[in-house]
C-alpha positions as CSV (number, residue, x, y, z in Angstrom):
1,M,0.0,0.0,0.0
2,A,2.9,2.4,0.8
3,D,4.3,1.8,-2.7
4,R,0.9,2.5,-4.3
5,L,0.5,5.7,-2.3
6,R,3.9,6.9,-3.4
7,E,3.0,6.0,-7.0
8,L,-0.2,8.1,-6.8
9,R,1.8,11.0,-5.4
10,E,4.2,10.9,-8.3
11,L,1.4,10.7,-10.8
12,Y,-0.3,13.7,-9.1
13,W,2.8,15.8,-9.5
14,L,3.1,14.6,-13.1
15,H,-0.5,15.6,-14.1
16,R,-1.0,18.7,-12.0
17,S,1.3,20.8,-14.2
18,D,0.1,23.2,-16.9
19,P,-1.5,21.1,-19.6
20,F,-0.6,23.4,-22.5
21,P,3.0,22.1,-23.1
22,R,1.8,18.5,-22.9
23,V,-1.1,19.2,-25.3
24,A,1.2,21.0,-27.7
25,V,3.7,18.1,-27.7
26,L,0.9,15.6,-28.2
27,V,-0.7,17.4,-31.2
28,E,2.6,18.0,-32.9
29,R,3.6,14.4,-32.4
30,M,0.3,13.2,-33.8
31,R,0.7,15.4,-36.8
32,A,4.1,13.9,-37.5
33,V,2.5,10.4,-37.1
34,E,-0.2,11.4,-39.5
35,R,2.3,12.5,-42.1
36,L,4.2,9.2,-41.8
37,I,1.0,7.1,-42.1
38,E,-0.1,9.1,-45.2
39,S,3.3,8.6,-46.9
40,K,2.8,4.8,-46.5
41,L,-0.9,4.9,-47.3
42,G,-0.5,7.0,-50.4
43,A,-3.6,9.1,-49.4
44,P,-4.7,11.7,-46.9
45,L,-5.7,10.3,-43.5
46,V,-9.2,11.6,-43.7
47,G,-12.5,9.7,-43.6
48,K,-10.6,6.5,-42.8
49,R,-11.7,3.6,-40.6
50,M,-9.1,3.5,-37.8
51,L,-8.4,1.3,-34.8
52,E,-6.3,2.2,-31.8
53,I,-5.2,-0.8,-29.6
54,G,-4.7,0.1,-26.0
55,P,-5.6,3.8,-26.1
56,G,-5.4,4.2,-22.3
57,Q,-7.5,6.1,-19.8
58,R,-7.2,9.6,-21.3
59,L,-7.6,8.7,-25.0
60,P,-5.2,11.4,-26.1
61,Q,-4.3,10.0,-29.5
62,M,-7.8,8.9,-30.4
63,S,-9.0,12.5,-29.7
64,C,-6.6,13.8,-32.3
65,F,-7.5,11.3,-35.0
66,A,-11.3,11.4,-34.3
67,L,-11.8,14.8,-35.8
68,K,-11.2,13.6,-39.3
69,N,-11.6,9.8,-39.1
70,N,-13.9,7.1,-37.9
71,I,-11.9,5.6,-35.0
72,V,-12.6,3.0,-32.5
73,G,-10.4,1.8,-29.6
74,V,-10.0,-1.6,-27.9
75,D,-8.6,-1.9,-24.4
76,K,-8.7,-4.5,-21.6
77,D,-9.3,-1.8,-19.0
78,V,-12.6,-0.1,-18.4
79,I,-12.2,3.4,-19.9
80,L,-14.2,6.0,-17.9
81,Q,-14.9,9.1,-19.9
82,K,-17.4,10.5,-17.4
83,L,-17.2,10.2,-13.6
84,T,-20.1,8.2,-12.2
85,V,-20.4,5.9,-9.2
86,V,-21.4,3.0,-11.4
87,G,-18.4,3.7,-13.7
88,L,-16.0,3.8,-10.8
89,W,-17.3,0.5,-9.5
90,E,-16.8,-1.1,-13.0
91,V,-13.2,0.3,-13.0
92,F,-12.6,-1.3,-9.6
93,R,-14.1,-4.6,-10.5
94,A,-12.2,-4.8,-13.8
95,N,-8.9,-3.1,-13.1
96,G,-8.5,-3.1,-9.3
97,L,-8.1,-0.6,-6.5
98,T,-5.0,1.2,-7.8
99,R,-6.5,2.0,-11.2
100,M,-9.8,3.1,-9.6
101,L,-7.9,5.5,-7.3
102,K,-5.9,6.9,-10.2
103,T,-9.1,7.4,-12.2
104,L,-10.9,9.0,-9.3
105,G,-7.9,11.3,-8.6
106,R,-7.7,12.5,-12.1
107,K,-11.4,13.1,-12.4
108,A,-11.7,14.7,-8.9
109,L,-8.8,17.0,-9.5
110,R,-10.2,17.8,-12.9
111,T,-6.8,17.2,-14.6
112,D,-8.6,15.2,-17.4
113,A,-11.1,18.0,-17.9
114,K,-8.4,20.6,-18.1
115,F,-6.5,18.5,-20.6
116,W,-9.5,18.0,-22.9
117,R,-10.4,21.7,-22.8
118,E,-6.9,22.6,-23.7
119,L,-6.8,20.0,-26.5
120,A,-10.0,21.3,-28.0
121,R,-8.7,24.9,-27.8
122,Y,-5.4,23.9,-29.4
123,L,-7.2,22.0,-32.2
124,Q,-9.7,24.9,-32.7
125,V,-12.8,22.9,-32.1
126,K,-15.7,23.4,-29.6
127,R,-15.2,20.0,-28.0
128,I,-13.6,16.7,-28.5
129,P,-16.2,14.1,-29.7
130,R,-17.2,11.2,-27.4
131,L,-15.0,8.2,-28.3
132,R,-16.0,4.6,-28.7
133,V,-13.8,2.1,-26.8
134,L,-14.6,-1.6,-26.8
135,R,-13.4,-3.8,-23.9
136,M,-11.5,-6.6,-25.5
137,D,-8.2,-8.5,-25.3
138,A,-5.9,-7.2,-28.1
139,S,-4.8,-10.8,-28.9
140,S,-8.3,-11.8,-29.8
141,I,-10.3,-8.9,-31.1
142,D,-13.9,-9.7,-32.0
143,L,-14.1,-7.6,-35.1
144,P,-14.3,-8.7,-38.8
145,H,-11.3,-9.3,-41.0
146,S,-10.1,-6.4,-43.2
147,S,-12.1,-3.8,-41.2
148,F,-9.6,-1.0,-41.0
149,D,-7.6,1.3,-43.2
150,C,-5.2,2.0,-40.4
151,V,-4.3,0.5,-37.0
152,V,-2.3,2.4,-34.5
153,S,-0.9,1.7,-31.0
154,F,1.2,3.9,-28.6
155,A,3.2,2.6,-25.6
156,L,1.2,-0.6,-25.3
157,F,3.4,-3.4,-26.9
158,E,6.0,-3.3,-24.1
159,H,3.2,-4.4,-21.7
160,L,2.1,-7.4,-23.7
161,A,3.0,-10.9,-22.7
162,A,2.5,-12.2,-26.3
163,P,3.0,-9.2,-28.7
164,E,3.3,-11.5,-31.7
165,A,-0.4,-12.6,-31.2
166,V,-1.4,-8.9,-31.4
167,M,0.7,-8.4,-34.5
168,R,-1.2,-11.2,-36.1
169,E,-4.5,-9.6,-35.1
170,V,-3.4,-6.3,-36.7
171,R,-2.5,-8.1,-39.9
172,R,-5.9,-9.8,-39.9
173,L,-7.9,-6.6,-39.2
174,L,-6.1,-4.4,-41.8
175,K,-7.5,-4.0,-45.3
176,R,-5.1,-4.7,-48.1
177,G,-3.0,-1.6,-48.6
178,G,-3.8,-0.6,-45.0
179,V,-1.2,0.7,-42.7
180,A,-0.1,-0.3,-39.2
181,Y,1.8,2.2,-37.0
182,I,3.1,0.8,-33.7
183,A,5.1,2.9,-31.2
184,L,6.6,1.2,-28.2
185,H,8.7,2.3,-25.3
186,L,11.9,0.3,-25.1
187,Y,12.6,-1.4,-21.7
188,T,16.3,-0.8,-22.1
189,S,15.8,3.0,-22.4
190,E,16.5,5.1,-19.4
191,T,12.8,5.5,-18.7
192,G,12.0,1.9,-19.7
193,S,11.4,0.8,-16.1
194,H,8.0,2.7,-16.0
195,D,8.8,3.8,-12.5
196,P,6.6,6.9,-12.1
197,R,9.5,8.8,-10.5
198,V,11.5,8.8,-13.8
199,F,8.6,10.6,-15.5
200,S,7.7,13.1,-12.8
201,G,11.3,14.2,-12.2
202,N,11.1,13.3,-8.5
203,R,13.5,10.4,-8.8
204,A,15.4,11.1,-5.5
205,D,18.2,8.5,-5.3
206,L,17.2,6.5,-8.3
207,P,20.1,6.7,-10.7
208,Y,20.0,6.4,-14.5
209,W,19.2,3.0,-15.9
210,A,18.6,1.7,-12.3
211,H,16.4,-1.2,-13.7
212,L,19.4,-2.6,-15.7
213,R,22.0,-2.2,-12.9
214,P,21.9,-5.1,-10.3
215,A,23.0,-2.8,-7.4
216,Y,19.9,-0.6,-7.8
217,Q,17.2,-2.9,-9.2
218,A,15.6,-3.4,-5.8
219,K,14.9,0.4,-5.7
220,V,12.8,0.3,-8.9
221,R,9.0,0.2,-8.7
222,P,7.4,-0.3,-12.1
223,N,3.8,0.7,-12.3
224,A,2.8,-2.0,-14.9
225,Y,3.8,-5.4,-16.3
226,L,6.8,-5.1,-18.7
227,N,7.8,-7.9,-21.1
228,R,11.5,-6.7,-21.1
229,I,12.0,-7.5,-24.8
230,R,15.2,-6.1,-26.2
231,L,15.6,-4.0,-29.4
232,A,17.0,-6.8,-31.7
233,D,14.2,-9.2,-30.5
234,W,11.6,-6.6,-31.3
235,R,13.0,-6.2,-34.8
236,R,12.9,-10.0,-35.4
237,L,9.3,-10.3,-34.1
238,F,8.0,-7.5,-36.4
239,E,10.0,-8.7,-39.4
240,R,8.6,-12.3,-39.0
241,E,5.0,-11.2,-38.7
242,W,5.0,-8.2,-41.0
243,P,7.5,-8.8,-43.9
244,G,8.7,-5.5,-45.3
245,V,8.1,-3.6,-42.0
246,E,10.2,-0.4,-41.6
247,F,11.5,1.0,-38.4
248,V,12.0,4.5,-37.0
249,Y,14.1,5.1,-33.9
250,H,13.4,8.0,-31.5
251,K,16.7,8.5,-29.6
252,S,17.4,10.6,-26.5
253,R,19.4,13.8,-27.2
254,D,19.9,14.6,-23.5
255,G,23.6,15.6,-23.2
256,R,23.7,14.7,-19.5
257,L,22.3,11.3,-20.2
258,I,24.9,10.6,-22.9
259,S,27.6,11.9,-20.6
260,D,26.5,9.7,-17.8
261,L,26.4,6.7,-20.1
262,K,30.0,7.3,-21.0
263,K,30.9,7.3,-17.3
264,L,29.1,4.0,-16.7
265,R,30.9,2.5,-19.7
266,D,34.2,3.6,-18.2
267,Q,33.2,1.9,-14.9
268,G,32.4,-1.3,-16.7
269,E,28.6,-1.1,-16.0
270,I,25.7,-2.1,-18.4
271,S,28.3,-3.3,-20.9
272,E,26.0,-6.0,-22.1
273,Y,23.8,-3.4,-23.7
274,G,24.6,-1.4,-26.9
275,D,24.3,2.4,-27.1
276,D,21.3,2.0,-29.5
277,E,19.4,0.0,-26.9
278,L,20.2,2.4,-24.1
279,L,19.6,5.7,-26.0
280,T,16.6,4.7,-28.1
281,V,13.5,5.7,-26.2
282,D,10.8,4.7,-28.7
283,L,10.8,2.2,-31.5
284,I,8.3,2.8,-34.3
285,A,7.3,-0.1,-36.6
286,I,5.3,1.0,-39.7
287,W,4.0,-1.5,-42.2
288,R,1.7,-1.5,-45.2
289,K,-0.3,-4.7,-45.8
290,P,0.4,-6.0,-49.3
291,L,-2.3,-5.4,-51.9
292,A,-2.0,-9.0,-53.0
293,S,-1.6,-12.1,-50.9
């Protein structure tokens, strides 16, 4: 319980800040994603049938795509868009006490409402449309074959026990010529532990790459299941399931991080990991389903 309370405190500090910078970063990132998808699709991403796998509680990416496309999400969690007693009870039954408390905290503190208002203002719309999210397991999605022009996922695949099963579902659900865009957060990156302290900045005595250093691993408190798949293994998985897949690497440009990595190298630490693994934060896999079988 003490660990959970500390986690809630870190998340509070993370979400209480001014939403404008976070909204601006989100929108610009989604515009870049849109351009990349359009380059593979060969057409504007407008009026398309889209699926997001694992959109999360705040539905930020879905909100951006929903203004010009017909998008649906699938998630194992209960996604509560409006605070109700019945809804909170469903979150508790499905997702447990910690998730329920996180949801209640965000709604009660109105951090979600502030975020959505700022997002609507930034996108120059009166309001963000209500979004449709189906509660389903991503490895067995009860939707017809070839249903979507585009399938996207952000920061989900690192939490999957069997990501290859979800890759096969994406392949099944895409129309021929459709595009999949998967962004995942690498476990071997500095923030790959998903300890809330590394995101909030209140990391105290938690050093860089603590989750990869035996002397500090006991201090790390991940807030979710992590499959710990490494960069080369991700590449092999995607290439096997989606022949012709292409990769984009989002690497850290933090000079202090790069300097500290050199010091760790000089001390003989984390030598089993390459620089690409340690400095790549997000791996992007983008694939266009062939027009012919």
